[in-house]
SERO-4910 file (N, C-alpha, C, O; in steps of 0.05 Angstrom, whole numbers):
BEGIN
 pado doro    nc1    nc2    nc3   cac1   cac2   cac3    cc1    cc2    cc3    oc1    oc2    oc3
  Met    A     87   -696   -195     69   -680   -197     46   -681   -187     33   -703   -190
  Pro    A     35   -660   -174      6   -659   -159    -21   -677   -172    -32   -679   -195
  Ala    A    -26   -689   -148    -52   -699   -168    -77   -688   -183    -95   -698   -196
  Glu    A    -71   -661   -173    -97   -643   -183    -84   -624   -211    -93   -603   -222
  Ala    A    -66   -635   -216    -50   -616   -246    -66   -618   -266    -74   -597   -276
  Val    A    -77   -645   -276    -88   -643   -298   -117   -625   -293   -123   -606   -308
  Asp    A   -131   -633   -274   -156   -610   -272   -151   -578   -268   -167   -561   -276
  Arg    A   -124   -572   -253   -121   -543   -254   -113   -534   -279   -117   -510   -284
  Leu    A    -99   -554   -302    -86   -539   -326   -116   -542   -348   -121   -527   -367
  Thr    A   -132   -561   -340   -151   -561   -356   -180   -538   -355   -197   -530   -371
  Ala    A   -173   -534   -330   -189   -506   -323   -181   -480   -327   -196   -461   -325
  Ala    A   -153   -479   -333   -141   -461   -344   -147   -460   -370   -157   -441   -381
  Leu    A   -139   -485   -382   -145   -478   -409   -172   -475   -425   -174   -471   -449
  Arg    A   -191   -477   -407   -217   -481   -414   -222   -444   -404   -239   -432   -417
  Ala    A   -214   -434   -393   -215   -402   -389   -204   -385   -403   -214   -362   -408
  Arg    A   -179   -394   -413   -156   -374   -423   -158   -384   -450   -145   -367   -463
  Thr    A   -167   -403   -469   -161   -410   -491   -187   -422   -507   -205   -425   -491
  Thr    A   -193   -428   -530   -214   -432   -544   -214   -464   -553   -233   -471   -567
  Val    A   -195   -484   -546   -188   -510   -549   -217   -521   -536   -228   -517   -514
  Glu    A   -225   -540   -560   -250   -549   -557   -256   -572   -533   -277   -577   -520
  Ala    A   -226   -586   -532   -228   -608   -518   -200   -604   -499   -177   -612   -504
  Pro    A   -209   -590   -475   -186   -585   -460   -170   -605   -437   -148   -602   -426
  Asp    A   -192   -627   -434   -177   -649   -414   -161   -663   -427   -137   -664   -421
  Pro    A   -171   -677   -448   -146   -694   -465   -115   -682   -468    -94   -692   -462
  Leu    A   -124   -656   -479   -103   -636   -480    -92   -634   -457    -69   -641   -458
  Ala    A    -98   -628   -434    -80   -615   -408    -70   -648   -404    -46   -651   -399
  Ser    A    -84   -669   -405    -66   -694   -392    -50   -699   -416    -36   -718   -410
  Ala    A    -44   -690   -445    -22   -702   -456     -2   -680   -455     20   -683   -466
  Leu    A     -8   -657   -442     12   -640   -442     34   -645   -410     56   -636   -405
  Leu    A     20   -658   -397     29   -669   -372     44   -695   -373     62   -704   -358
  Glu    A     33   -705   -396     46   -740   -388     71   -737   -385     81   -717   -395
  His    A     84   -753   -374    121   -750   -370    124   -728   -371    138   -720   -389
  Gln    A    112   -707   -351    127   -673   -347    139   -674   -315    139   -654   -301
  Gly    A    147   -694   -308    153   -690   -282    175   -670   -279    189   -667   -299
  Ala    A    182   -658   -258    209   -636   -258    226   -645   -266    224   -670   -267
  Pro    A    255   -633   -278    273   -646   -289    297   -634   -257    321   -638   -256
  Gly    A    290   -627   -245    304   -627   -222    296   -610   -202    272   -603   -204
  Pro    A    308   -599   -180    296   -586   -161    292   -562   -165    304   -556   -186
  Val    A    280   -544   -155    270   -515   -157    257   -509   -142    241   -522   -129
  His    A    265   -477   -138    257   -460   -110    245   -437   -124    254   -422   -140
  Trp    A    214   -440   -110    194   -421   -126    195   -395    -94    197   -399    -70
  Thr    A    193   -367   -113    186   -349    -91    172   -328   -110    172   -329   -135
  Ala    A    158   -308    -93    147   -290   -109    158   -258   -104    152   -237   -115
  Glu    A    175   -264    -84    195   -237    -68    203   -224    -93    218   -236   -108
  Gly    A    192   -194   -100    205   -178   -114    190   -184   -142    198   -172   -162
  His    A    168   -201   -144    152   -208   -175    118   -196   -170    105   -181   -185
  Gly    A    111   -207   -144     89   -208   -145     69   -231   -147     46   -232   -138
  Phe    A     89   -255   -164     72   -280   -171     96   -297   -173    119   -289   -172
  Pro    A     89   -323   -176    107   -340   -173    134   -338   -193    129   -332   -217
  Val    A    158   -342   -186    181   -346   -205    193   -369   -181    191   -371   -157
  Asn    A    209   -388   -209    225   -402   -198    257   -402   -207    263   -382   -221
  Asp    A    278   -421   -201    303   -413   -210    313   -442   -227    338   -446   -228
  Gly    A    296   -460   -240    296   -479   -259    316   -467   -279    319   -443   -283
  Gly    A    331   -486   -291    351   -479   -310    334   -481   -337    342   -469   -357
  Leu    A    313   -495   -336    299   -501   -362    274   -492   -362    260   -496   -382
  Ser    A    265   -479   -343    238   -470   -338    236   -441   -353    255   -425   -357
  Phe    A    207   -436   -362    192   -414   -377    188   -387   -351    182   -363   -354
  Arg    A    193   -404   -328    178   -386   -301    196   -378   -289    190   -370   -266
  Asn    A    225   -378   -298    255   -365   -284    264   -346   -309    273   -351   -331
  Pro    A    256   -316   -294    260   -294   -304    291   -286   -312    298   -264   -321
  Ala    A    310   -309   -306    347   -308   -313    349   -321   -337    371   -320   -349
  Asn    A    324   -337   -349    333   -351   -369    323   -334   -398    305   -317   -399
  His    A    334   -341   -412    339   -318   -442    317   -326   -456    313   -315   -477
  Phe    A    303   -344   -448    282   -356   -461    253   -354   -449    232   -359   -462
  Ala    A    253   -346   -425    237   -343   -409    209   -321   -418    213   -305   -435
  Leu    A    182   -324   -404    161   -314   -411    170   -285   -403    191   -281   -391
  Ser    A    154   -268   -409    153   -236   -405    143   -232   -379    129   -250   -370
  Ala    A    146   -214   -367    137   -205   -334    100   -207   -341     85   -219   -325
  Val    A     91   -194   -364     67   -199   -368     50   -224   -373     27   -230   -365
  Arg    A     69   -240   -389     60   -267   -385     65   -283   -361     47   -298   -353
  Leu    A     89   -280   -348     85   -291   -327     65   -288   -305     55   -305   -290
  Ala    A     62   -266   -307     38   -251   -289      4   -275   -300    -12   -285   -285
  Arg    A      5   -274   -323    -19   -286   -336    -22   -310   -331    -42   -320   -321
  Val    A      5   -324   -338      5   -359   -322      0   -356   -290    -17   -370   -281
  Ala    A      9   -343   -276      7   -343   -250    -23   -350   -238    -31   -366   -221
  Thr    A    -39   -328   -257    -63   -314   -257    -82   -347   -264    -96   -358   -247
  Ala    A    -78   -353   -286    -93   -376   -299    -92   -400   -280   -111   -414   -274
  Leu    A    -61   -405   -268    -57   -430   -256    -66   -422   -225    -58   -439   -208
  Ala    A    -78   -405   -218    -90   -397   -188   -110   -400   -186   -120   -400   -164
  Glu    A   -129   -406   -214   -159   -408   -212   -165   -429   -209   -189   -434   -207
***
């Protein structure tokens, strides 16, 4: 996981939610959240990053994936 992951998630939570204490929540959400295996990222055909991870909500091929609108919102929040 990138070193700045907690800071980026904290910023996204602060900007997009009403969580009163986003710092500890971001740390808790990311604790032990290493990648479950290799994934390949692409924005081709989507306009925002998606991956091919079998357990990923950001893989449009998964039956439990986020909708395209929500994927775009996640990408926007994480890019800030």
